[in-house]
N, C-alpha and C positions, 0 to 999 in steps of 0.2 A: 514959926506960927505962934500966934498968941490967942487968947480966949475969944477975942472979937472975930478973928478970922475963922476959928473953928465954928463959932455960932453962925457966921454968914454961910459957911459951907453946909452946915446942917440945915439951915433954913432953905437953901437951894435944893437940898435933897429930899425935902418933905414929900413932894408929889411922887417921886420915884419909889418911896417906901410906904406909900399910902397913909401918910400922916396928915390929918386934916389941917387946913390952912390956919384955923383959929387956935391950934395948940400953941401954947406959949412957953418960951424958954424960962425955966425957973432956976437953973444953975448950970455952970460949966466948970468941970474939974479935969485936971490933967493927971493921968496915972498910967501905970503899966497894966495891960490886960493880956490874957492868953487868947490866941485865936488859932483856928485850924483852917483847913481848906474850905472852899465855897460850899461843898456839900457835906454836912456833918455825918452822913451815913457812910461816906467813903473814908477809910483810914488815911490820915495825913499827919505830918509832923506838927507839933504844937509850937507856935511862935510867941515870943513875948514882944508886944508892940506898945510903944509909948503913944497914948491916944488921949484925945480930949473927949470926955463924956459929956454930951450936951443933953440935958434932961428937959424934955418937953412935957407939958401937962395940960389936960383939959378935963375939968371936973375932977373926979377921983382916978381917972385913967391917966397913964403916963407911958412914955416911950423914951429910951435912952439910945441916942445915935452916937456911936464911937467913931471919931474922926482921927485917922492916923496922923500923928504930928509931922512925920517926914513927908507924906505924900498928899494929904488932904482927902484921901479915899475913905469912904464909910466902910469900916471893917467889921462892924457888928451892930445889929439892931436888936434891942431887948424890950419886949412889951410887958406891961402889967397884965394881970388876969382880966381886968375890965378894960379890954382893948379899945383904944380911941376909935371914934366913928360909930360905935354901936349906940343904940338908944339908951341903954342903962348906964352910960358913963357920964351923964350930965349931973 
C-alpha cells in the first residue's frame, strides 16, 4: 500500500466514522501504532500495527484515521476536542 491508497481508503471510510464530507486530507504519514481490541473497556493484548495515519481537517477540528498497511482496515479513529461536524468547529 502507498499513501494514495491509504488516502483513498480513508476517504471511503468517512461516512462510516461520521466524518463530514468536506473534511480535507492535510497529511498522510506511515508509522507504527499500538492498538487493542475493538472495545477498549475489555482487556486485550496490545498489538503493534504498521499504519497510515490520514489526517483530515475542517476548520480547527481534525480527525486521524489509521489505515492498517497490511489489510486496509481502519484500526483507530482519533478526534480533536473540537470534534468535526459541530457548530463551533468552523
